[in-house]
HTML snippet that shows the backbone in 3Dmol.js (N, CA, C, O; Angstrom):
<script src="https://3Dmol.org/build/3Dmol-min.js"></script>
<div id="view" style="width:600px;height:400px;position:relative"></div>
<script>
const pdb = `
ATOM      1  N   MET A   1      -3.620   2.670   8.624  1.00  0.00           N
ATOM      2  CA  MET A   1      -4.746   2.108   8.247  1.00  0.00           C
ATOM      3  C   MET A   1      -4.755   0.725   9.256  1.00  0.00           C
ATOM      4  O   MET A   1      -3.775  -0.018   9.237  1.00  0.00           O
ATOM      5  N   SER A   2      -5.666   0.495   9.942  1.00  0.00           N
ATOM      6  CA  SER A   2      -5.712  -0.526  11.008  1.00  0.00           C
ATOM      7  C   SER A   2      -6.839  -1.654  10.485  1.00  0.00           C
ATOM      8  O   SER A   2      -7.901  -1.203  10.055  1.00  0.00           O
ATOM      9  N   ARG A   3      -6.668  -2.906  10.504  1.00  0.00           N
ATOM     10  CA  ARG A   3      -7.437  -4.062  10.044  1.00  0.00           C
ATOM     11  C   ARG A   3      -7.913  -4.864  11.176  1.00  0.00           C
ATOM     12  O   ARG A   3      -7.132  -5.351  11.992  1.00  0.00           O
ATOM     13  N   ASP A   4      -9.244  -5.013  11.238  1.00  0.00           N
ATOM     14  CA  ASP A   4      -9.364  -6.006  12.612  1.00  0.00           C
ATOM     15  C   ASP A   4      -9.254  -7.368  12.099  1.00  0.00           C
ATOM     16  O   ASP A   4      -8.724  -8.227  12.803  1.00  0.00           O
ATOM     17  N   GLU A   5      -9.742  -7.667  10.844  1.00  0.00           N
ATOM     18  CA  GLU A   5      -9.545  -9.198  10.297  1.00  0.00           C
ATOM     19  C   GLU A   5      -8.266  -9.373   9.531  1.00  0.00           C
ATOM     20  O   GLU A   5      -7.921  -8.539   8.694  1.00  0.00           O
ATOM     21  N   PRO A   6      -7.511 -10.517   9.821  1.00  0.00           N
ATOM     22  CA  PRO A   6      -6.406 -10.959   9.145  1.00  0.00           C
ATOM     23  C   PRO A   6      -6.520 -11.311   7.700  1.00  0.00           C
ATOM     24  O   PRO A   6      -7.587 -11.846   7.399  1.00  0.00           O
ATOM     25  N   PHE A   7      -5.647 -11.128   6.728  1.00  0.00           N
ATOM     26  CA  PHE A   7      -5.771 -11.395   5.498  1.00  0.00           C
ATOM     27  C   PHE A   7      -5.693 -13.162   5.492  1.00  0.00           C
ATOM     28  O   PHE A   7      -5.045 -13.936   6.197  1.00  0.00           O
ATOM     29  N   ARG A   8      -6.583 -13.377   4.452  1.00  0.00           N
ATOM     30  CA  ARG A   8      -6.639 -15.028   4.535  1.00  0.00           C
ATOM     31  C   ARG A   8      -6.512 -15.219   2.919  1.00  0.00           C
ATOM     32  O   ARG A   8      -7.112 -14.594   2.045  1.00  0.00           O
ATOM     33  N   THR A   9      -5.446 -16.386   2.765  1.00  0.00           N
ATOM     34  CA  THR A   9      -5.183 -16.650   1.251  1.00  0.00           C
ATOM     35  C   THR A   9      -5.227 -18.360   1.086  1.00  0.00           C
ATOM     36  O   THR A   9      -4.360 -19.129   1.502  1.00  0.00           O
ATOM     37  N   ASP A  10      -6.355 -18.693   0.434  1.00  0.00           N
ATOM     38  CA  ASP A  10      -6.541 -20.107   0.301  1.00  0.00           C
ATOM     39  C   ASP A  10      -5.733 -20.627  -0.816  1.00  0.00           C
ATOM     40  O   ASP A  10      -5.733 -20.032  -1.894  1.00  0.00           O
ATOM     41  N   TYR A  11      -4.964 -21.822  -0.608  1.00  0.00           N
ATOM     42  CA  TYR A  11      -4.221 -22.235  -1.634  1.00  0.00           C
ATOM     43  C   TYR A  11      -4.178 -23.961  -1.790  1.00  0.00           C
ATOM     44  O   TYR A  11      -4.104 -24.632  -0.761  1.00  0.00           O
ATOM     45  N   GLU A  12      -4.215 -24.455  -2.785  1.00  0.00           N
ATOM     46  CA  GLU A  12      -4.399 -25.880  -3.021  1.00  0.00           C
ATOM     47  C   GLU A  12      -3.051 -26.416  -3.789  1.00  0.00           C
ATOM     48  O   GLU A  12      -2.833 -26.261  -4.990  1.00  0.00           O
ATOM     49  N   PHE A  13      -2.302 -26.994  -2.970  1.00  0.00           N
ATOM     50  CA  PHE A  13      -0.886 -27.323  -3.399  1.00  0.00           C
ATOM     51  C   PHE A  13      -0.855 -28.444  -4.236  1.00  0.00           C
ATOM     52  O   PHE A  13      -0.064 -28.456  -5.179  1.00  0.00           O
ATOM     53  N   LEU A  14      -1.748 -29.569  -3.986  1.00  0.00           N
ATOM     54  CA  LEU A  14      -1.801 -30.733  -4.995  1.00  0.00           C
ATOM     55  C   LEU A  14      -3.453 -31.168  -4.508  1.00  0.00           C
ATOM     56  O   LEU A  14      -4.073 -30.719  -3.544  1.00  0.00           O
ATOM     57  N   LYS A  15      -3.868 -32.095  -5.431  1.00  0.00           N
ATOM     58  CA  LYS A  15      -5.227 -32.278  -5.136  1.00  0.00           C
ATOM     59  C   LYS A  15      -5.459 -32.860  -3.952  1.00  0.00           C
ATOM     60  O   LYS A  15      -4.946 -33.964  -3.771  1.00  0.00           O
ATOM     61  N   GLY A  16      -6.305 -32.240  -2.846  1.00  0.00           N
ATOM     62  CA  GLY A  16      -6.715 -32.888  -1.566  1.00  0.00           C
ATOM     63  C   GLY A  16      -5.475 -32.198  -0.606  1.00  0.00           C
ATOM     64  O   GLY A  16      -5.504 -32.568   0.568  1.00  0.00           O
ATOM     65  N   VAL A  17      -4.667 -31.483  -0.881  1.00  0.00           N
ATOM     66  CA  VAL A  17      -3.710 -30.827   0.088  1.00  0.00           C
ATOM     67  C   VAL A  17      -3.694 -29.265   0.098  1.00  0.00           C
ATOM     68  O   VAL A  17      -3.010 -28.489  -0.570  1.00  0.00           O
ATOM     69  N   ASP A  18      -4.660 -29.025   1.064  1.00  0.00           N
ATOM     70  CA  ASP A  18      -5.052 -27.607   0.911  1.00  0.00           C
ATOM     71  C   ASP A  18      -4.572 -26.827   2.042  1.00  0.00           C
ATOM     72  O   ASP A  18      -4.350 -27.427   3.094  1.00  0.00           O
ATOM     73  N   TYR A  19      -4.348 -25.352   1.956  1.00  0.00           N
ATOM     74  CA  TYR A  19      -3.709 -24.715   2.897  1.00  0.00           C
ATOM     75  C   TYR A  19      -4.612 -23.338   2.984  1.00  0.00           C
ATOM     76  O   TYR A  19      -5.200 -22.810   2.040  1.00  0.00           O
ATOM     77  N   ILE A  20      -4.570 -22.855   4.454  1.00  0.00           N
ATOM     78  CA  ILE A  20      -5.142 -21.483   4.473  1.00  0.00           C
ATOM     79  C   ILE A  20      -3.969 -20.656   5.100  1.00  0.00           C
ATOM     80  O   ILE A  20      -3.730 -20.748   6.304  1.00  0.00           O
ATOM     81  N   PHE A  21      -3.404 -20.027   4.455  1.00  0.00           N
ATOM     82  CA  PHE A  21      -2.419 -19.055   4.965  1.00  0.00           C
ATOM     83  C   PHE A  21      -3.064 -17.570   5.557  1.00  0.00           C
ATOM     84  O   PHE A  21      -3.750 -16.814   4.869  1.00  0.00           O
ATOM     85  N   VAL A  22      -2.726 -17.358   6.837  1.00  0.00           N
ATOM     86  CA  VAL A  22      -3.223 -16.122   7.629  1.00  0.00           C
ATOM     87  C   VAL A  22      -2.112 -15.242   7.800  1.00  0.00           C
ATOM     88  O   VAL A  22      -1.137 -15.682   8.409  1.00  0.00           O
ATOM     89  N   SER A  23      -2.093 -13.948   7.321  1.00  0.00           N
ATOM     90  CA  SER A  23      -1.113 -12.849   7.681  1.00  0.00           C
ATOM     91  C   SER A  23      -1.773 -11.536   8.313  1.00  0.00           C
ATOM     92  O   SER A  23      -2.973 -11.582   8.581  1.00  0.00           O
ATOM     93  N   LEU A  24      -1.183 -10.584   8.517  1.00  0.00           N
ATOM     94  CA  LEU A  24      -1.841  -9.491   9.080  1.00  0.00           C
ATOM     95  C   LEU A  24      -1.677  -8.304   7.977  1.00  0.00           C
ATOM     96  O   LEU A  24      -2.558  -7.450   7.881  1.00  0.00           O
ATOM     97  N   ASP A  25      -0.451  -8.277   7.097  1.00  0.00           N
ATOM     98  CA  ASP A  25      -0.259  -7.211   6.342  1.00  0.00           C
ATOM     99  C   ASP A  25      -0.785  -7.318   4.996  1.00  0.00           C
ATOM    100  O   ASP A  25      -0.981  -6.272   4.378  1.00  0.00           O
ATOM    101  N   ARG A  26      -1.073  -8.567   4.390  1.00  0.00           N
ATOM    102  CA  ARG A  26      -1.393  -8.663   2.777  1.00  0.00           C
ATOM    103  C   ARG A  26      -1.742 -10.069   2.514  1.00  0.00           C
ATOM    104  O   ARG A  26      -1.318 -10.896   3.321  1.00  0.00           O
ATOM    105  N   ASN A  27      -2.470 -10.488   1.480  1.00  0.00           N
ATOM    106  CA  ASN A  27      -2.705 -11.824   0.762  1.00  0.00           C
ATOM    107  C   ASN A  27      -1.169 -12.164   0.274  1.00  0.00           C
ATOM    108  O   ASN A  27      -0.375 -11.296  -0.086  1.00  0.00           O
ATOM    109  N   LEU A  28      -0.898 -13.508   0.322  1.00  0.00           N
ATOM    110  CA  LEU A  28       0.373 -14.102  -0.208  1.00  0.00           C
ATOM    111  C   LEU A  28       0.108 -14.070  -1.805  1.00  0.00           C
ATOM    112  O   LEU A  28      -0.993 -14.188  -2.343  1.00  0.00           O
ATOM    113  N   SER A  29       1.211 -13.906  -2.371  1.00  0.00           N
ATOM    114  CA  SER A  29       1.366 -14.308  -3.706  1.00  0.00           C
ATOM    115  C   SER A  29       1.286 -15.896  -4.077  1.00  0.00           C
ATOM    116  O   SER A  29       1.406 -16.653  -3.114  1.00  0.00           O
ATOM    117  N   GLY A  30       1.120 -16.419  -5.211  1.00  0.00           N
ATOM    118  CA  GLY A  30       0.987 -17.794  -5.819  1.00  0.00           C
ATOM    119  C   GLY A  30       2.400 -18.389  -5.133  1.00  0.00           C
ATOM    120  O   GLY A  30       2.500 -19.346  -4.365  1.00  0.00           O
ATOM    121  N   GLU A  31       3.460 -17.517  -5.654  1.00  0.00           N
ATOM    122  CA  GLU A  31       4.829 -18.072  -5.446  1.00  0.00           C
ATOM    123  C   GLU A  31       5.035 -18.378  -3.989  1.00  0.00           C
ATOM    124  O   GLU A  31       5.501 -19.434  -3.561  1.00  0.00           O
ATOM    125  N   GLU A  32       4.619 -17.290  -3.226  1.00  0.00           N
ATOM    126  CA  GLU A  32       4.735 -17.443  -1.685  1.00  0.00           C
ATOM    127  C   GLU A  32       4.166 -18.724  -1.109  1.00  0.00           C
ATOM    128  O   GLU A  32       4.767 -19.483  -0.348  1.00  0.00           O
ATOM    129  N   CYS A  33       2.785 -18.886  -1.622  1.00  0.00           N
ATOM    130  CA  CYS A  33       1.891 -19.909  -1.158  1.00  0.00           C
ATOM    131  C   CYS A  33       2.669 -21.186  -1.561  1.00  0.00           C
ATOM    132  O   CYS A  33       2.736 -22.092  -0.730  1.00  0.00           O
ATOM    133  N   HIS A  34       3.232 -21.325  -2.710  1.00  0.00           N
ATOM    134  CA  HIS A  34       3.826 -22.741  -2.922  1.00  0.00           C
ATOM    135  C   HIS A  34       5.081 -22.805  -2.376  1.00  0.00           C
ATOM    136  O   HIS A  34       5.433 -23.908  -1.957  1.00  0.00           O
ATOM    137  N   GLU A  35       5.879 -21.835  -2.276  1.00  0.00           N
ATOM    138  CA  GLU A  35       7.237 -22.308  -1.359  1.00  0.00           C
ATOM    139  C   GLU A  35       6.812 -22.637   0.042  1.00  0.00           C
ATOM    140  O   GLU A  35       7.494 -23.464   0.649  1.00  0.00           O
ATOM    141  N   LEU A  36       5.652 -22.034   0.704  1.00  0.00           N
ATOM    142  CA  LEU A  36       5.511 -22.353   2.054  1.00  0.00           C
ATOM    143  C   LEU A  36       4.680 -23.809   2.050  1.00  0.00           C
ATOM    144  O   LEU A  36       4.824 -24.590   2.990  1.00  0.00           O
ATOM    145  N   ALA A  37       3.773 -24.122   0.889  1.00  0.00           N
ATOM    146  CA  ALA A  37       3.337 -25.304   1.032  1.00  0.00           C
ATOM    147  C   ALA A  37       4.337 -26.495   0.915  1.00  0.00           C
ATOM    148  O   ALA A  37       4.233 -27.489   1.634  1.00  0.00           O
ATOM    149  N   GLU A  38       5.291 -26.350  -0.007  1.00  0.00           N
ATOM    150  CA  GLU A  38       6.344 -27.247   0.049  1.00  0.00           C
ATOM    151  C   GLU A  38       6.938 -27.586   1.362  1.00  0.00           C
ATOM    152  O   GLU A  38       7.075 -28.739   1.773  1.00  0.00           O
ATOM    153  N   LYS A  39       7.354 -26.292   2.125  1.00  0.00           N
ATOM    154  CA  LYS A  39       7.979 -26.176   3.383  1.00  0.00           C
ATOM    155  C   LYS A  39       7.170 -27.096   4.413  1.00  0.00           C
ATOM    156  O   LYS A  39       7.714 -27.897   5.174  1.00  0.00           O
ATOM    157  N   TYR A  40       5.887 -26.883   4.334  1.00  0.00           N
ATOM    158  CA  TYR A  40       5.112 -27.358   5.325  1.00  0.00           C
ATOM    159  C   TYR A  40       4.194 -28.663   5.040  1.00  0.00           C
ATOM    160  O   TYR A  40       3.192 -29.015   5.661  1.00  0.00           O
ATOM    161  N   PHE A  41       4.831 -29.299   3.899  1.00  0.00           N
ATOM    162  CA  PHE A  41       4.110 -30.486   3.277  1.00  0.00           C
ATOM    163  C   PHE A  41       3.941 -31.477   4.339  1.00  0.00           C
ATOM    164  O   PHE A  41       2.812 -31.871   4.630  1.00  0.00           O
ATOM    165  N   GLU A  42       5.145 -31.974   5.033  1.00  0.00           N
ATOM    166  CA  GLU A  42       5.361 -32.885   6.077  1.00  0.00           C
ATOM    167  C   GLU A  42       4.272 -32.663   7.275  1.00  0.00           C
ATOM    168  O   GLU A  42       3.678 -33.616   7.781  1.00  0.00           O
ATOM    169  N   THR A  43       4.080 -31.368   7.656  1.00  0.00           N
ATOM    170  CA  THR A  43       3.426 -30.891   8.741  1.00  0.00           C
ATOM    171  C   THR A  43       2.044 -31.152   8.422  1.00  0.00           C
ATOM    172  O   THR A  43       1.265 -31.568   9.280  1.00  0.00           O
ATOM    173  N   HIS A  44       1.634 -30.880   6.989  1.00  0.00           N
ATOM    174  CA  HIS A  44       0.346 -30.899   6.658  1.00  0.00           C
ATOM    175  C   HIS A  44      -0.320 -32.541   6.553  1.00  0.00           C
ATOM    176  O   HIS A  44      -1.480 -32.861   6.811  1.00  0.00           O
ATOM    177  N   LYS A  45       0.715 -33.369   6.130  1.00  0.00           N
ATOM    178  CA  LYS A  45       0.478 -34.839   6.293  1.00  0.00           C
ATOM    179  C   LYS A  45       0.292 -35.368   7.602  1.00  0.00           C
ATOM    180  O   LYS A  45      -0.376 -36.396   7.713  1.00  0.00           O
ATOM    181  N   GLY A  46       0.755 -34.853   8.559  1.00  0.00           N
ATOM    182  CA  GLY A  46       0.940 -35.458   9.754  1.00  0.00           C
ATOM    183  C   GLY A  46      -0.379 -34.788  10.587  1.00  0.00           C
ATOM    184  O   GLY A  46      -0.932 -35.473  11.448  1.00  0.00           O
ATOM    185  N   MET A  47      -0.809 -33.547  10.316  1.00  0.00           N
ATOM    186  CA  MET A  47      -1.642 -32.921  11.179  1.00  0.00           C
ATOM    187  C   MET A  47      -3.245 -32.841  10.539  1.00  0.00           C
ATOM    188  O   MET A  47      -4.117 -32.330  11.241  1.00  0.00           O
ATOM    189  N   THR A  48      -3.570 -33.353   9.221  1.00  0.00           N
ATOM    190  CA  THR A  48      -4.718 -33.088   8.722  1.00  0.00           C
ATOM    191  C   THR A  48      -5.361 -34.454   8.402  1.00  0.00           C
ATOM    192  O   THR A  48      -4.641 -35.373   8.014  1.00  0.00           O
ATOM    193  N   LEU A  49      -6.805 -34.633   8.564  1.00  0.00           N
ATOM    194  CA  LEU A  49      -7.369 -35.683   8.068  1.00  0.00           C
ATOM    195  C   LEU A  49      -8.055 -35.318   6.508  1.00  0.00           C
ATOM    196  O   LEU A  49      -8.006 -34.187   6.025  1.00  0.00           O
ATOM    197  N   PRO A  50      -8.698 -36.497   5.829  1.00  0.00           N
ATOM    198  CA  PRO A  50      -9.384 -36.043   4.608  1.00  0.00           C
ATOM    199  C   PRO A  50     -10.396 -34.880   5.038  1.00  0.00           C
ATOM    200  O   PRO A  50     -10.944 -34.801   6.137  1.00  0.00           O
ATOM    201  N   ARG A  51     -10.536 -34.028   4.010  1.00  0.00           N
ATOM    202  CA  ARG A  51     -11.492 -33.033   4.067  1.00  0.00           C
ATOM    203  C   ARG A  51     -11.206 -32.156   4.791  1.00  0.00           C
ATOM    204  O   ARG A  51     -12.104 -31.371   5.093  1.00  0.00           O
ATOM    205  N   GLN A  52      -9.776 -31.946   5.372  1.00  0.00           N
ATOM    206  CA  GLN A  52      -9.133 -30.756   6.176  1.00  0.00           C
ATOM    207  C   GLN A  52      -8.305 -30.046   5.377  1.00  0.00           C
ATOM    208  O   GLN A  52      -7.921 -30.529   4.312  1.00  0.00           O
ATOM    209  N   ALA A  53      -7.986 -29.011   5.720  1.00  0.00           N
ATOM    210  CA  ALA A  53      -7.060 -27.936   5.213  1.00  0.00           C
ATOM    211  C   ALA A  53      -5.934 -27.654   6.471  1.00  0.00           C
ATOM    212  O   ALA A  53      -6.308 -27.774   7.637  1.00  0.00           O
ATOM    213  N   LEU A  54      -4.768 -27.334   6.200  1.00  0.00           N
ATOM    214  CA  LEU A  54      -3.696 -26.798   7.311  1.00  0.00           C
ATOM    215  C   LEU A  54      -3.871 -25.326   7.366  1.00  0.00           C
ATOM    216  O   LEU A  54      -3.702 -24.654   6.349  1.00  0.00           O
ATOM    217  N   ARG A  55      -4.187 -24.815   8.448  1.00  0.00           N
ATOM    218  CA  ARG A  55      -4.197 -23.282   8.515  1.00  0.00           C
ATOM    219  C   ARG A  55      -2.907 -23.074   9.231  1.00  0.00           C
ATOM    220  O   ARG A  55      -2.556 -23.634  10.269  1.00  0.00           O
ATOM    221  N   VAL A  56      -2.163 -22.075   8.443  1.00  0.00           N
ATOM    222  CA  VAL A  56      -0.869 -21.667   8.881  1.00  0.00           C
ATOM    223  C   VAL A  56      -1.006 -20.225   9.266  1.00  0.00           C
ATOM    224  O   VAL A  56      -1.267 -19.353   8.438  1.00  0.00           O
ATOM    225  N   ASP A  57      -0.817 -19.986  10.585  1.00  0.00           N
ATOM    226  CA  ASP A  57      -1.142 -18.715  10.871  1.00  0.00           C
ATOM    227  C   ASP A  57       0.401 -17.994  11.066  1.00  0.00           C
ATOM    228  O   ASP A  57       1.249 -18.304  11.903  1.00  0.00           O
ATOM    229  N   LEU A  58       0.478 -16.963  10.049  1.00  0.00           N
ATOM    230  CA  LEU A  58       1.917 -16.278   9.839  1.00  0.00           C
ATOM    231  C   LEU A  58       1.790 -15.149  10.717  1.00  0.00           C
ATOM    232  O   LEU A  58       2.794 -14.443  10.620  1.00  0.00           O
ATOM    233  N   ARG A  59       0.929 -14.690  11.557  1.00  0.00           N
ATOM    234  CA  ARG A  59       0.471 -13.475  12.203  1.00  0.00           C
ATOM    235  C   ARG A  59       1.816 -13.097  13.212  1.00  0.00           C
ATOM    236  O   ARG A  59       2.254 -11.950  13.300  1.00  0.00           O
ATOM    237  N   PRO A  60       2.336 -14.162  13.886  1.00  0.00           N
ATOM    238  CA  PRO A  60       3.530 -13.886  14.745  1.00  0.00           C
ATOM    239  C   PRO A  60       4.793 -13.237  14.244  1.00  0.00           C
ATOM    240  O   PRO A  60       5.696 -12.699  14.885  1.00  0.00           O
ATOM    241  N   ALA A  61       4.637 -13.422  12.860  1.00  0.00           N
ATOM    242  CA  ALA A  61       5.957 -12.965  12.229  1.00  0.00           C
ATOM    243  C   ALA A  61       5.531 -11.899  11.336  1.00  0.00           C
ATOM    244  O   ALA A  61       6.004 -11.961  10.201  1.00  0.00           O
ATOM    245  N   PHE A  62       4.703 -10.887  11.607  1.00  0.00           N
ATOM    246  CA  PHE A  62       4.327  -9.688  11.096  1.00  0.00           C
ATOM    247  C   PHE A  62       5.672  -8.872  10.481  1.00  0.00           C
ATOM    248  O   PHE A  62       6.534  -8.469  11.262  1.00  0.00           O
ATOM    249  N   ARG A  63       5.763  -8.709   9.384  1.00  0.00           N
ATOM    250  CA  ARG A  63       6.720  -7.952   8.537  1.00  0.00           C
ATOM    251  C   ARG A  63       8.117  -8.314   8.772  1.00  0.00           C
ATOM    252  O   ARG A  63       9.052  -7.515   8.710  1.00  0.00           O
ATOM    253  N   LYS A  64       8.212  -9.584   9.050  1.00  0.00           N
ATOM    254  CA  LYS A  64       9.515 -10.652   8.925  1.00  0.00           C
ATOM    255  C   LYS A  64       9.543 -11.170   7.609  1.00  0.00           C
ATOM    256  O   LYS A  64       8.473 -11.314   7.017  1.00  0.00           O
ATOM    257  N   PRO A  65      10.768 -11.514   6.986  1.00  0.00           N
ATOM    258  CA  PRO A  65      10.717 -12.408   5.944  1.00  0.00           C
ATOM    259  C   PRO A  65      10.110 -13.783   5.975  1.00  0.00           C
ATOM    260  O   PRO A  65      10.471 -14.500   6.909  1.00  0.00           O
ATOM    261  N   LEU A  66       9.276 -14.257   5.138  1.00  0.00           N
ATOM    262  CA  LEU A  66       8.584 -15.497   5.333  1.00  0.00           C
ATOM    263  C   LEU A  66       9.664 -16.559   5.662  1.00  0.00           C
ATOM    264  O   LEU A  66       9.315 -17.490   6.387  1.00  0.00           O
ATOM    265  N   ALA A  67      10.909 -16.519   5.216  1.00  0.00           N
ATOM    266  CA  ALA A  67      12.043 -17.493   5.676  1.00  0.00           C
ATOM    267  C   ALA A  67      12.171 -17.863   6.882  1.00  0.00           C
ATOM    268  O   ALA A  67      12.491 -18.989   7.262  1.00  0.00           O
ATOM    269  N   ASP A  68      11.806 -16.472   7.856  1.00  0.00           N
ATOM    270  CA  ASP A  68      12.334 -16.565   9.249  1.00  0.00           C
ATOM    271  C   ASP A  68      10.860 -16.635  10.144  1.00  0.00           C
ATOM    272  O   ASP A  68      10.783 -16.354  11.340  1.00  0.00           O
ATOM    273  N   VAL A  69       9.956 -16.983   9.462  1.00  0.00           N
ATOM    274  CA  VAL A  69       8.592 -17.205  10.159  1.00  0.00           C
ATOM    275  C   VAL A  69       8.672 -18.754  10.945  1.00  0.00           C
ATOM    276  O   VAL A  69       9.333 -19.720  10.564  1.00  0.00           O
ATOM    277  N   THR A  70       7.979 -18.687  11.892  1.00  0.00           N
ATOM    278  CA  THR A  70       7.599 -19.671  12.974  1.00  0.00           C
ATOM    279  C   THR A  70       6.124 -19.759  13.019  1.00  0.00           C
ATOM    280  O   THR A  70       5.639 -19.210  14.008  1.00  0.00           O
ATOM    281  N   PRO A  71       5.418 -20.221  12.332  1.00  0.00           N
ATOM    282  CA  PRO A  71       3.911 -20.100  12.146  1.00  0.00           C
ATOM    283  C   PRO A  71       3.234 -20.996  13.160  1.00  0.00           C
ATOM    284  O   PRO A  71       3.754 -22.008  13.629  1.00  0.00           O
ATOM    285  N   LYS A  72       1.963 -20.513  13.473  1.00  0.00           N
ATOM    286  CA  LYS A  72       1.151 -21.468  14.253  1.00  0.00           C
ATOM    287  C   LYS A  72       0.382 -22.387  13.209  1.00  0.00           C
ATOM    288  O   LYS A  72       0.071 -22.021  12.076  1.00  0.00           O
ATOM    289  N   PHE A  73       0.122 -23.629  13.758  1.00  0.00           N
ATOM    290  CA  PHE A  73      -0.683 -24.673  12.708  1.00  0.00           C
ATOM    291  C   PHE A  73      -1.808 -25.162  13.404  1.00  0.00           C
ATOM    292  O   PHE A  73      -1.782 -25.395  14.613  1.00  0.00           O
ATOM    293  N   ARG A  74      -3.029 -25.364  12.513  1.00  0.00           N
ATOM    294  CA  ARG A  74      -4.191 -25.818  13.068  1.00  0.00           C
ATOM    295  C   ARG A  74      -4.735 -26.448  11.717  1.00  0.00           C
ATOM    296  O   ARG A  74      -4.606 -25.916  10.614  1.00  0.00           O
ATOM    297  N   ALA A  75      -5.524 -27.973  12.030  1.00  0.00           N
ATOM    298  CA  ALA A  75      -6.368 -28.381  11.041  1.00  0.00           C
ATOM    299  C   ALA A  75      -7.541 -27.732  10.922  1.00  0.00           C
ATOM    300  O   ALA A  75      -8.107 -27.332  11.940  1.00  0.00           O
ATOM    301  N   LYS A  76      -8.012 -27.556   9.837  1.00  0.00           N
ATOM    302  CA  LYS A  76      -9.425 -27.015   9.717  1.00  0.00           C
ATOM    303  C   LYS A  76     -10.217 -27.725   8.911  1.00  0.00           C
ATOM    304  O   LYS A  76      -9.594 -28.314   8.028  1.00  0.00           O
ATOM    305  N   LYS A  77     -11.473 -27.887   8.907  1.00  0.00           N
ATOM    306  CA  LYS A  77     -12.465 -28.583   8.135  1.00  0.00           C
ATOM    307  C   LYS A  77     -12.727 -27.524   7.027  1.00  0.00           C
ATOM    308  O   LYS A  77     -12.867 -26.325   7.264  1.00  0.00           O
ATOM    309  N   LYS A  78     -12.775 -28.054   5.868  1.00  0.00           N
ATOM    310  CA  LYS A  78     -13.185 -27.336   4.671  1.00  0.00           C
ATOM    311  C   LYS A  78     -14.479 -26.859   4.764  1.00  0.00           C
ATOM    312  O   LYS A  78     -15.329 -27.563   5.308  1.00  0.00           O
ATOM    313  N   HIS A  79     -14.811 -25.586   4.241  1.00  0.00           N
ATOM    314  CA  HIS A  79     -16.234 -25.153   4.260  1.00  0.00           C
ATOM    315  C   HIS A  79     -16.686 -25.099   2.733  1.00  0.00           C
ATOM    316  O   HIS A  79     -15.997 -25.306   1.735  1.00  0.00           O
ATOM    317  N   ALA A  80     -17.833 -24.815   2.813  1.00  0.00           N
ATOM    318  CA  ALA A  80     -18.462 -25.044   1.399  1.00  0.00           C
ATOM    319  C   ALA A  80     -17.858 -23.797   0.636  1.00  0.00           C
ATOM    320  O   ALA A  80     -17.846 -23.883  -0.592  1.00  0.00           O
ATOM    321  N   ARG A  81     -17.420 -22.796   1.143  1.00  0.00           N
ATOM    322  CA  ARG A  81     -16.953 -21.644   0.306  1.00  0.00           C
ATOM    323  C   ARG A  81     -15.437 -21.898  -0.194  1.00  0.00           C
ATOM    324  O   ARG A  81     -14.836 -21.156  -0.971  1.00  0.00           O
ATOM    325  N   TRP A  82     -15.026 -22.845   0.273  1.00  0.00           N
ATOM    326  CA  TRP A  82     -13.661 -23.256  -0.276  1.00  0.00           C
ATOM    327  C   TRP A  82     -13.605 -23.506  -1.845  1.00  0.00           C
ATOM    328  O   TRP A  82     -14.292 -24.401  -2.338  1.00  0.00           O
ATOM    329  N   LYS A  83     -12.761 -22.687  -2.640  1.00  0.00           N
ATOM    330  CA  LYS A  83     -12.642 -22.726  -3.935  1.00  0.00           C
ATOM    331  C   LYS A  83     -11.479 -23.507  -4.241  1.00  0.00           C
ATOM    332  O   LYS A  83     -10.406 -23.234  -3.703  1.00  0.00           O
ATOM    333  N   ARG A  84     -11.591 -24.441  -5.045  1.00  0.00           N
ATOM    334  CA  ARG A  84     -10.463 -25.185  -5.627  1.00  0.00           C
ATOM    335  C   ARG A  84      -9.913 -24.542  -6.737  1.00  0.00           C
ATOM    336  O   ARG A  84     -10.626 -23.876  -7.488  1.00  0.00           O
ATOM    337  N   ARG A  85      -8.615 -24.689  -6.926  1.00  0.00           N
ATOM    338  CA  ARG A  85      -8.015 -23.847  -7.930  1.00  0.00           C
ATOM    339  C   ARG A  85      -7.466 -24.924  -8.737  1.00  0.00           C
ATOM    340  O   ARG A  85      -6.834 -25.843  -8.216  1.00  0.00           O
ATOM    341  N   ALA A  86      -7.687 -24.848 -10.039  1.00  0.00           N
ATOM    342  CA  ALA A  86      -7.384 -25.877 -10.841  1.00  0.00           C
ATOM    343  C   ALA A  86      -5.854 -25.732 -11.587  1.00  0.00           C
ATOM    344  O   ALA A  86      -5.453 -26.611 -12.350  1.00  0.00           O
TER     345      ALA A  86
END
`;
const viewer = $3Dmol.createViewer("view");
viewer.addModel(pdb, "pdb");
viewer.setStyle({}, {cartoon: {color: "spectrum"}});
viewer.zoomTo();
viewer.render();
</script>
């Protein structure tokens, strides 16, 4: 099965600290999102402005353990479709 669009998982680590995780093979679990959010928190603080999310592109690490991932980062403006998780 091939898929043209990557899987996207939106995650709010803390209020106002939002991430978009992108992978090729699946959506990430809440636990995986939390671990990655903690790992990249300093990157998030350094790269984003208010009302931006940090897009973490995990596609270069297709089928590798998340601990071995060297992702690509990009700040993204949050869209109206962004859903906050309480």
